[in-house]
C-alpha positions as CSV (number, residue, x, y, z in Angstrom):
1,M,-18.8,-35.4,18.0
2,H,-15.5,-35.5,16.2
3,K,-16.6,-35.7,12.5
4,V,-15.8,-34.1,9.3
5,L,-19.6,-33.7,9.0
6,A,-19.8,-31.0,6.4
7,S,-17.4,-32.7,4.1
8,L,-19.3,-36.0,4.4
9,V,-22.5,-34.3,3.6
10,A,-20.8,-32.7,0.6
11,L,-19.4,-36.0,-0.5
12,V,-22.8,-37.6,-0.4
13,A,-24.2,-34.7,-2.4
14,A,-21.3,-35.2,-4.9
15,T,-22.1,-38.9,-5.4
16,S,-25.8,-38.1,-5.9
17,G,-25.0,-35.5,-8.6
18,A,-26.0,-32.5,-6.5
19,L,-22.6,-30.9,-6.6
20,S,-20.5,-29.9,-9.6
21,P,-17.3,-31.9,-10.2
22,A,-15.2,-29.0,-8.9
23,L,-17.1,-28.8,-5.6
24,A,-17.1,-32.6,-5.3
25,Q,-13.3,-32.6,-5.6
26,Q,-13.1,-29.8,-3.0
27,A,-15.3,-31.9,-0.7
28,V,-13.1,-34.9,-1.0
29,A,-10.0,-32.8,-0.3
30,S,-11.7,-31.3,2.7
31,L,-12.6,-34.8,3.9
32,E,-9.0,-35.9,3.6
33,T,-7.4,-32.9,5.4
34,S,-10.0,-31.5,7.8
35,R,-11.0,-32.5,11.3
36,V,-13.8,-30.4,12.7
37,V,-15.7,-30.6,16.0
38,I,-19.4,-30.4,15.4
39,A,-21.1,-30.2,18.8
40,P,-24.8,-30.9,19.3
41,P,-27.2,-28.1,20.1
42,Q,-28.1,-27.9,23.7
43,N,-31.2,-25.6,23.7
44,A,-34.1,-24.8,21.5
45,L,-32.6,-21.6,19.9
46,A,-29.4,-23.5,19.1
47,R,-31.4,-26.3,17.4
48,T,-33.3,-23.6,15.4
49,I,-29.9,-22.1,14.3
50,K,-28.6,-25.5,13.4
51,D,-31.7,-26.3,11.3
52,G,-31.4,-23.0,9.5
53,L,-27.7,-23.4,8.8
54,S,-28.3,-27.0,7.6
55,A,-30.9,-25.8,5.2
56,A,-28.6,-23.1,3.9
57,Y,-25.8,-25.6,3.6
58,Y,-27.8,-28.1,1.6
59,S,-29.2,-25.5,-0.7
60,A,-25.7,-24.1,-1.6
61,T,-24.9,-26.7,-4.2
62,R,-24.3,-24.7,-7.4
63,D,-22.6,-21.5,-6.2
64,T,-19.0,-22.0,-5.0
65,T,-19.0,-18.8,-3.0
66,A,-22.3,-19.6,-1.3
67,Y,-21.1,-23.2,-0.6
68,N,-17.8,-22.0,1.0
69,E,-19.6,-19.5,3.2
70,A,-22.3,-22.0,4.2
71,Q,-19.6,-24.5,5.1
72,R,-17.5,-22.0,7.0
73,L,-20.5,-20.8,9.1
74,Y,-21.7,-24.4,9.7
75,F,-18.2,-25.3,11.1
76,L,-18.0,-22.1,13.1
77,Y,-21.4,-22.5,14.8
78,G,-21.0,-26.3,15.0
79,E,-17.9,-25.9,17.2
80,R,-19.9,-23.8,19.7
81,H,-23.0,-26.2,19.9
82,F,-24.8,-23.9,17.5
83,D,-25.3,-21.4,20.2
84,P,-26.1,-18.0,18.7
85,I,-23.7,-15.1,19.2
86,W,-26.0,-12.2,18.4
87,L,-29.5,-13.4,19.4
88,S,-31.1,-14.0,22.8
89,Q,-34.3,-15.7,23.7
90,D,-36.2,-15.1,26.9
91,A,-38.4,-17.5,28.9
92,S,-41.4,-16.5,26.8
93,G,-39.6,-17.3,23.6
94,A,-39.2,-13.7,22.5
95,I,-36.1,-13.1,20.3
96,S,-33.8,-10.0,20.8
97,F,-30.3,-8.9,20.1
98,S,-27.7,-9.9,22.7
99,P,-25.9,-7.1,24.6
100,A,-22.8,-7.7,22.4
101,A,-24.9,-7.3,19.3
102,E,-26.5,-4.0,20.5
103,K,-23.0,-2.6,21.2
104,I,-21.8,-3.6,17.7
105,V,-24.9,-2.0,16.1
106,A,-23.9,1.2,17.9
107,L,-20.5,0.8,16.4
108,F,-22.0,0.4,12.9
109,R,-24.0,3.6,13.3
110,T,-20.8,5.6,13.9
111,A,-18.7,3.9,11.2
112,D,-18.3,7.2,9.4
113,T,-16.0,8.4,12.1
114,E,-13.6,5.6,11.0
115,G,-13.9,6.7,7.4
116,L,-16.3,3.8,6.6
117,R,-20.0,3.7,5.6
118,P,-22.7,2.7,8.1
119,S,-24.8,1.4,5.2
120,D,-22.3,-1.3,4.5
121,Y,-23.2,-2.9,7.8
122,L,-26.7,-1.8,8.8
123,T,-28.2,-3.8,6.0
124,P,-31.8,-5.1,5.8
125,D,-30.6,-8.6,6.6
126,I,-29.9,-7.6,10.2
127,D,-33.3,-6.2,10.8
128,L,-34.6,-8.0,13.9
129,S,-38.2,-7.8,12.7
130,R,-37.3,-10.3,10.0
131,A,-37.0,-13.1,12.6
132,K,-39.9,-12.3,14.9
133,S,-41.9,-15.2,13.5
134,G,-39.4,-17.7,15.0
135,D,-39.0,-19.4,11.6
136,P,-35.7,-21.4,11.8
137,A,-34.5,-20.3,8.5
138,A,-35.1,-16.6,9.3
139,L,-33.4,-16.9,12.7
140,A,-30.4,-18.6,11.2
141,A,-30.3,-16.0,8.4
142,L,-30.4,-13.2,10.9
143,E,-27.7,-14.7,13.1
144,T,-25.3,-15.5,10.2
145,A,-26.1,-12.1,8.5
146,F,-25.0,-10.4,11.7
147,S,-21.8,-12.4,11.7
148,R,-21.1,-11.5,8.1
149,A,-21.7,-7.8,8.8
150,T,-19.4,-7.9,11.8
151,M,-16.7,-9.6,9.8
152,R,-17.2,-7.2,7.0
153,Y,-16.7,-4.3,9.4
154,A,-13.6,-6.1,10.9
155,N,-12.1,-6.6,7.4
156,H,-12.8,-3.0,6.4
157,I,-11.3,-1.5,9.5
158,H,-8.2,-3.7,9.1
159,N,-7.7,-4.0,5.4
160,G,-9.9,-1.2,3.9
161,R,-13.1,-1.7,1.9
162,I,-11.6,-1.4,-1.6
163,R,-9.5,-4.2,-3.1
164,P,-6.3,-2.5,-4.2
165,Q,-6.0,-4.3,-7.5
166,S,-9.4,-3.0,-8.5
167,V,-7.8,0.5,-8.6
168,S,-4.7,-0.6,-10.4
169,E,-2.8,-3.8,-11.2
170,N,0.3,-1.9,-10.0
171,L,-1.0,-2.0,-6.4
172,D,0.5,-5.3,-5.4
173,I,-1.0,-5.4,-1.9
174,Q,-2.4,-8.5,-0.2
175,P,-5.0,-8.4,2.6
176,K,-3.9,-9.1,6.1
177,K,-5.3,-12.3,7.6
178,I,-8.0,-12.3,10.3
179,D,-8.9,-15.4,12.2
180,E,-12.6,-14.9,11.9
181,A,-13.7,-17.8,14.1
182,A,-11.4,-16.7,16.9
183,L,-12.5,-13.1,16.5
184,L,-16.2,-14.0,16.7
185,E,-15.6,-16.1,19.8
186,R,-13.8,-13.2,21.5
187,L,-16.6,-10.8,20.5
188,A,-19.2,-13.2,21.8
189,K,-17.6,-13.4,25.3
190,S,-16.6,-9.7,25.6
191,D,-18.5,-7.0,27.5
192,D,-16.7,-4.5,25.2
193,P,-16.7,-5.7,21.6
194,A,-15.9,-2.2,20.3
195,S,-12.4,-2.4,22.0
196,I,-11.7,-5.8,20.4
197,L,-12.6,-4.5,16.9
198,A,-10.6,-1.3,17.6
199,E,-7.5,-3.6,17.9
200,L,-7.8,-4.1,14.1
201,E,-7.5,-0.4,13.3
202,P,-4.1,0.8,12.0
203,K,-1.8,2.2,14.7
204,H,0.4,4.2,12.3
205,P,0.7,7.8,13.7
206,E,-0.2,9.3,10.3
207,F,-3.4,7.2,10.0
208,L,-4.4,8.4,13.5
209,A,-3.6,12.0,12.6
210,L,-5.8,11.7,9.4
211,K,-8.6,10.2,11.5
212,Q,-8.4,13.2,13.8
213,A,-8.3,15.5,10.7
214,L,-11.5,13.8,9.5
215,A,-13.2,14.4,12.9
216,N,-12.2,18.1,12.7
217,F,-13.1,18.5,9.0
218,G,-15.5,21.4,8.4
219,K,-15.3,22.5,12.1
220,T,-12.2,24.5,12.4
221,D,-9.1,24.6,10.2
222,T,-6.8,24.0,13.1
223,A,-4.3,22.0,11.0
224,R,-3.8,24.8,8.5
225,P,-2.4,28.2,9.9
226,T,-3.2,31.5,8.3
227,P,-1.9,31.2,4.7
228,I,1.2,33.1,3.6
229,A,0.1,35.4,0.8
230,E,1.2,35.0,-2.7
231,G,3.5,37.7,-3.9
232,A,6.6,38.5,-6.0
233,V,9.4,36.0,-6.0
234,L,11.6,36.6,-2.9
235,R,15.3,36.0,-3.3
236,P,18.0,35.9,-0.7
237,G,18.9,39.5,0.5
238,G,15.6,40.9,-0.5
239,T,12.8,42.4,1.7
240,D,9.2,41.5,1.9
241,A,6.3,42.1,4.3
242,R,5.7,38.3,4.4
243,V,9.1,37.5,6.0
244,P,8.0,37.6,9.7
245,A,5.1,35.1,8.8
246,I,7.6,32.8,7.0
247,R,10.0,33.0,10.0
248,E,7.1,32.0,12.3
249,R,6.1,29.2,9.9
250,L,9.6,27.7,10.0
251,K,9.8,28.1,13.8
252,L,12.5,30.7,13.8
253,T,12.8,33.5,16.3
254,A,10.4,36.2,15.1
255,L,12.3,39.4,14.2
256,G,10.8,42.7,13.3
257,S,12.9,43.0,10.1
258,N,11.4,42.2,6.7
259,S,14.9,41.3,5.5
260,Y,15.4,37.8,3.9
261,D,18.6,37.1,5.8
262,D,21.0,34.2,5.7
263,M,19.4,32.4,8.7
264,L,16.0,32.4,7.0
265,V,17.6,31.3,3.7
266,S,19.2,28.3,5.4
267,A,15.8,27.4,7.0
268,V,14.0,27.8,3.6
269,K,16.6,25.5,1.9
270,S,16.1,22.8,4.5
271,F,12.4,23.1,4.1
272,Q,12.6,22.9,0.3
273,E,14.8,19.8,0.6
274,S,12.3,18.1,2.9
275,Q,9.5,18.8,0.5
276,G,11.3,17.6,-2.6
277,L,11.4,21.1,-4.1
278,E,14.4,22.7,-5.9
279,V,16.8,23.7,-3.1
280,D,17.6,27.2,-4.2
281,G,16.4,29.4,-1.3
282,I,14.1,31.3,-3.6
283,I,10.6,31.7,-2.3
284,G,8.3,31.4,-5.3
285,P,4.8,30.0,-5.8
286,A,5.8,26.3,-5.3
287,T,7.6,27.1,-2.0
288,V,4.7,29.3,-0.8
289,A,2.2,26.6,-1.6
290,A,4.3,24.1,0.3
291,L,4.6,26.4,3.3
292,N,0.8,26.6,3.3
293,G,0.6,22.8,3.3
294,G,0.1,22.3,-0.4
295,S,-3.3,22.5,-2.1
296,A,-6.5,22.6,0.1
297,T,-7.2,19.2,1.7
298,R,-10.4,17.6,0.6
299,R,-12.4,15.3,2.8
300,E,-12.2,12.7,0.0
301,D,-8.4,12.9,0.1
302,I,-8.4,12.2,3.8
303,L,-10.6,9.2,3.4
304,A,-8.6,7.8,0.4
305,N,-5.3,8.2,2.3
306,M,-6.8,6.5,5.4
307,E,-7.9,3.6,3.1
308,R,-4.3,3.3,1.8
309,W,-2.9,3.2,5.4
310,R,-5.3,0.3,6.0
311,W,-3.6,-1.5,3.0
312,M,-0.2,-1.1,4.6
313,P,1.3,-3.8,6.8
314,S,0.3,-3.5,10.5
315,D,4.0,-3.4,11.5
316,L,6.3,-1.5,9.1
317,G,9.4,-2.6,11.1
318,K,11.3,-0.8,13.8
319,F,13.9,0.0,11.2
320,N,12.6,0.4,7.7
321,V,12.9,2.1,4.3
322,F,9.8,4.1,3.2
323,V,9.5,5.4,-0.3
324,N,6.5,7.7,-1.0
325,I,6.0,7.9,-4.7
326,P,4.0,11.2,-4.8
327,E,6.8,12.9,-2.7
328,F,9.6,11.5,-4.9
329,R,11.3,10.9,-1.6
330,L,12.9,8.0,0.4
331,A,13.3,7.9,4.2
332,V,15.1,5.5,6.6
333,N,13.1,5.3,9.8
334,R,13.9,4.0,13.2
335,D,11.2,3.6,15.8
336,G,8.9,5.9,13.9
337,H,11.5,8.7,13.4
338,E,13.3,9.6,10.2
339,E,17.1,9.0,10.5
340,Y,17.9,9.8,6.8
341,T,16.1,11.1,3.8
342,T,17.0,11.7,0.1
343,R,15.3,12.4,-3.2
344,V,14.4,9.7,-5.6
345,V,13.3,9.3,-9.3
346,V,10.4,6.9,-9.8
347,G,8.7,5.3,-12.8
348,T,6.9,7.3,-15.5
349,T,3.1,7.2,-15.7
350,K,3.6,4.7,-18.5
351,N,6.1,2.6,-16.6
352,Q,4.8,3.0,-13.1
353,T,6.7,1.9,-10.0
354,P,4.5,-0.8,-8.4
355,I,3.3,-0.4,-4.8
356,F,4.2,-3.2,-2.4
357,S,6.3,-4.1,0.7
358,D,9.3,-6.4,0.8
359,N,12.7,-6.8,2.4
360,I,16.1,-5.5,1.2
361,R,18.3,-8.6,1.3
362,H,21.3,-7.8,-0.9
363,L,23.5,-4.8,-2.0
364,V,25.4,-5.1,-5.3
365,V,28.4,-3.0,-6.0
366,N,29.6,-2.6,-9.6
367,P,26.4,-4.2,-10.8
368,F,25.7,-5.6,-14.2
369,W,22.4,-4.4,-15.6
370,N,20.3,-7.2,-17.0
371,V,18.1,-5.2,-19.4
372,P,14.4,-6.1,-19.1
373,S,12.8,-7.6,-22.2
374,S,10.4,-4.6,-22.6
375,I,13.4,-2.2,-22.9
376,I,15.2,-4.6,-25.3
377,R,12.1,-4.9,-27.5
378,G,11.2,-1.2,-27.5
379,E,14.6,0.5,-27.5
380,I,17.7,-1.6,-27.7
381,A,16.7,-4.0,-30.5
382,P,15.7,-1.3,-33.0
383,A,18.9,0.6,-32.1
384,V,21.3,-2.3,-32.6
385,M,19.6,-3.4,-35.8
386,R,20.2,0.0,-37.2
387,N,23.8,0.2,-35.9
388,P,25.6,-3.0,-34.6
389,G,28.1,-0.8,-32.8
390,Y,25.4,0.5,-30.5
391,T,25.9,-2.2,-27.8
392,D,29.7,-1.6,-27.6
393,A,29.1,2.2,-27.4
394,K,26.8,1.5,-24.4
395,N,29.2,-1.0,-22.8
396,M,26.6,-3.8,-23.4
397,D,26.9,-7.5,-24.2
398,L,24.7,-9.5,-26.4
399,I,24.1,-12.9,-24.9
400,Y,22.9,-15.9,-26.9
401,N,22.5,-19.3,-25.2
402,G,24.5,-18.1,-22.2
403,S,27.5,-16.9,-24.3
404,V,28.5,-13.4,-25.3
405,V,28.4,-12.9,-29.1
406,S,29.6,-10.1,-31.3
407,P,26.9,-8.0,-32.8
408,W,29.1,-7.8,-36.0
409,Q,28.7,-11.6,-36.5
410,V,24.9,-11.5,-36.4
411,N,22.8,-11.6,-39.6
412,W,20.5,-8.8,-38.7
413,S,18.3,-9.3,-41.7
414,Q,17.0,-12.4,-39.9
415,V,16.2,-10.6,-36.7
416,S,13.3,-8.3,-35.7
417,S,12.2,-6.5,-32.5
418,T,9.6,-9.2,-32.0
419,N,12.0,-12.0,-32.8
420,F,15.1,-11.0,-30.9
421,P,16.8,-14.1,-29.5
422,F,19.4,-12.2,-27.4
423,R,19.6,-11.2,-23.8
424,V,21.3,-7.9,-23.2
425,R,23.3,-6.8,-20.2
426,Q,25.3,-3.7,-19.5
427,R,28.8,-4.2,-18.0
428,P,29.9,-2.5,-14.7
429,G,31.4,1.0,-15.2
430,P,30.8,4.7,-14.8
431,G,28.1,4.8,-17.5
432,N,26.2,1.8,-16.2
433,S,22.5,2.7,-15.9
434,L,22.4,1.3,-12.4
435,G,25.4,3.5,-11.4
436,Q,27.7,1.9,-8.9
437,I,25.3,0.2,-6.5
438,K,21.9,-1.3,-6.3
439,F,19.8,-2.4,-3.4
440,L,17.8,-5.7,-4.0
441,F,14.6,-6.9,-2.6
442,P,13.8,-9.8,-5.0
443,N,10.3,-9.5,-6.3
444,K,8.2,-10.5,-9.3
445,H,8.2,-6.9,-10.7
446,D,12.0,-6.9,-11.0
447,V,12.2,-3.4,-9.4
448,Y,14.8,-2.2,-7.0
449,L,16.6,0.9,-5.6
450,H,19.8,1.9,-7.4
451,D,22.3,4.6,-8.2
452,T,22.2,6.4,-11.6
453,P,24.6,8.4,-13.8
454,S,21.7,10.7,-14.6
455,K,22.1,13.1,-11.7
456,S,20.5,16.2,-13.2
457,L,17.0,14.8,-12.8
458,F,17.2,15.1,-9.0
459,A,17.1,18.9,-9.3
460,R,13.6,18.8,-10.7
461,S,10.6,19.0,-8.5
462,Y,8.7,16.4,-10.7
463,R,10.7,13.2,-10.8
464,A,8.8,10.4,-12.5
465,F,11.2,9.5,-15.3
466,S,12.4,5.9,-14.8
467,H,11.3,2.7,-16.3
468,G,9.9,1.6,-12.9
469,C,12.9,1.2,-10.6
470,I,13.8,3.8,-8.0
471,R,16.9,5.9,-8.5
472,V,18.5,7.3,-5.3
473,Q,20.1,10.7,-5.3
474,N,22.8,9.9,-2.7
475,P,23.2,6.1,-2.9
476,F,26.3,5.8,-0.7
477,E,24.9,8.1,2.0
478,F,21.7,6.0,1.8
479,A,23.8,2.8,2.1
480,D,25.6,4.2,5.1
481,A,22.2,4.9,6.8
482,L,20.8,1.6,5.6
483,M,23.7,-0.4,7.1
484,A,23.6,1.4,10.5
485,N,22.9,-2.0,12.2
486,E,25.6,-3.9,10.3
487,P,29.0,-3.8,12.1
488,N,31.0,-4.8,9.1
489,I,29.2,-2.8,6.3
490,S,29.2,1.0,5.7
491,G,29.1,3.4,2.8
492,A,32.9,3.7,3.0
493,S,33.4,-0.1,2.9
494,L,31.1,-0.4,-0.1
495,E,32.9,2.4,-2.0
496,A,36.2,0.6,-1.4
497,M,34.8,-2.2,-3.6
498,F,34.7,-0.1,-6.7
499,G,36.1,-1.8,-9.7
500,P,35.3,-3.8,-12.8
501,N,33.8,-6.9,-11.1
502,E,30.3,-7.2,-9.6
503,K,30.4,-7.8,-5.9
504,W,27.4,-8.9,-3.7
505,V,27.1,-7.9,-0.1
506,N,24.5,-9.6,2.1
507,P,23.5,-7.9,5.4
508,Q,23.0,-10.1,8.4
509,T,19.4,-8.8,8.7
510,S,16.9,-8.1,5.9
511,I,15.4,-4.6,6.1
512,P,11.7,-3.9,5.4
513,V,11.1,-1.6,2.4
514,H,7.8,-0.1,1.6
515,L,7.0,1.4,-1.8
516,A,4.0,3.5,-0.8
517,Y,1.6,6.0,-2.4
518,F,0.3,8.8,-0.1
519,T,-0.9,12.1,-1.5
520,L,-1.3,13.4,2.1
521,R,1.5,13.3,4.7
522,V,1.1,14.5,8.3
523,D,4.1,16.2,10.0
524,G,4.9,15.7,13.6
525,D,3.1,19.0,14.5
526,G,-0.1,17.8,12.8
527,T,0.4,19.9,9.6
528,I,-1.1,18.1,6.6
529,R,0.9,18.3,3.4
530,S,-0.5,17.5,-0.1
531,Y,1.4,16.0,-3.0
532,G,0.5,15.4,-6.6
533,D,-1.5,12.3,-7.7
534,V,1.3,11.4,-10.1
535,Y,-0.2,8.0,-11.3
536,G,-3.9,8.9,-10.7
537,H,-4.3,6.3,-8.0
538,N,-5.8,8.7,-5.6
539,E,-8.6,9.9,-7.9
540,K,-9.3,6.3,-9.0
541,L,-9.6,5.2,-5.4
542,I,-11.9,8.1,-4.6
543,A,-14.2,7.0,-7.5
544,A,-14.0,3.4,-6.3
545,M,-15.1,4.5,-2.8
546,G,-18.1,6.3,-4.3
547,L,-17.0,9.6,-2.9
548,N,-17.8,11.6,-6.0
549,A,-15.3,14.3,-5.4
550,A,-14.5,17.2,-7.7
551,P,-11.2,16.3,-9.4
552,A,-8.1,17.6,-7.8
553,P,-5.9,20.0,-9.9
554,A,-3.9,18.0,-12.4
555,I,-0.2,17.6,-11.7
556,I,1.9,19.0,-14.6
557,A,5.0,16.9,-15.4
558,E,8.2,18.5,-16.5
559,T,8.3,17.3,-20.1
560,S,11.7,18.4,-21.4
561,P,13.3,15.5,-23.3
562,I,15.7,13.1,-21.6
563,A,18.0,11.9,-24.3
564,D,18.6,8.2,-24.6
565,D,17.8,7.4,-20.9
566,L,17.5,3.7,-20.8
567,S,17.7,3.5,-17.0
568,P,15.3,1.1,-15.3
């Protein structure tokens, strides 16, 4: 029958005082907007399920979460005549799991191969012995508990089992939607429910490579070749017994000579560039560690990075920008292959670059920099109150009620850092903190990619120095790669716009951009490379997952001072 049955029941409960005002209001809203088919049960087991669901529904009057779950399950089963999905009843009345349920139980038992925990799904509520009595409430509880366990598994395999924001508020990642009712219907009708649930698993090549590494962990160290030994620093033109092994590692023709010749120097420099190391051709401890795949990979690191891949969008976009914070590196990808890469500077541990996905929609040449209020309060306000000439020296405007005002006309005795009524912007020019171009993907964090006049920082291996935005080493090369699909925009056409006036350029197609955080990356040949946990997200996730790993070696930041760097 076509009724909004559950909402009517809730409305009656509301008028009798059984529901809180908030739940009563929710019931009214549901009554006004919902139209649900509640089909009558057609056999004894279905009637038993209906009775149990009704009892659970009526009893869930004080707890909003329980009420919502009871209502959702009542609707779901009501639309299918209350036929059970996971239970079967034979002619004698004996209750057993359906064939689909048995196959899903087998899947739960092997959840560890997916980086998940069997105990999250094989809970006491799905113990068949709890419903042997035929009690309606027990049967309904078993049926719905199995549905909950299955949906928990589906969500975990699709979205991960840890809520990103519980690790850090800077992980601005929302779960991907699952149509649970449709999924349960498909599972109920399928002879192969495992294949349906497998559709929810990430298809990203690096996730699948990590899953394979998890399967191989502790068996053979096939992903990590024989380590190149530590030794004295090797400079171009020198000789070392490790040279043949380094040649082999970089896939050069193996020569008998131990001489560090020009061909190998070029290959080492390319490798250093790809790893975000200082590109000097000198083989020291950092380069040797990188050639060996970084620090030893822990099982916990594999699991944590698999979890983060589950947080990522299912589709990164055929053409996208991928910034991996621990690598301090940006890549432009097409069809899963890198077309361009460059170094980046990211936020400090105090001013972390947030992790999220969006779309690049605008490029701005000769940008103004509208200084964030946090930088105004913490740095610019104290400086200009000490010296009103500070803003002119930095090519900045003070703006009050929409108009530029002279700092020399302000009575600074009436102003403080906490009572600073001005906006501040920096005018376009060579010294602008955004450099000559910025790449915008409007977001609530007010972060973006941009050029910078502070080029020296790109030579460092540790590059977490910004206020949260991402500085790009070669911004016009990046722009050229980014605009590869735009017939009328190129790096050269953007450079031709240089001047004193801000100019906006809007590509015909927005480009997905992903600010990501992976401490393990997998090369095309399966080699796993480790990167420092610059913000501590990896260790916090390992703790949240209950993996109890020994802490990874701390990453040591380069701490030499950066004078007066206000860049975002």
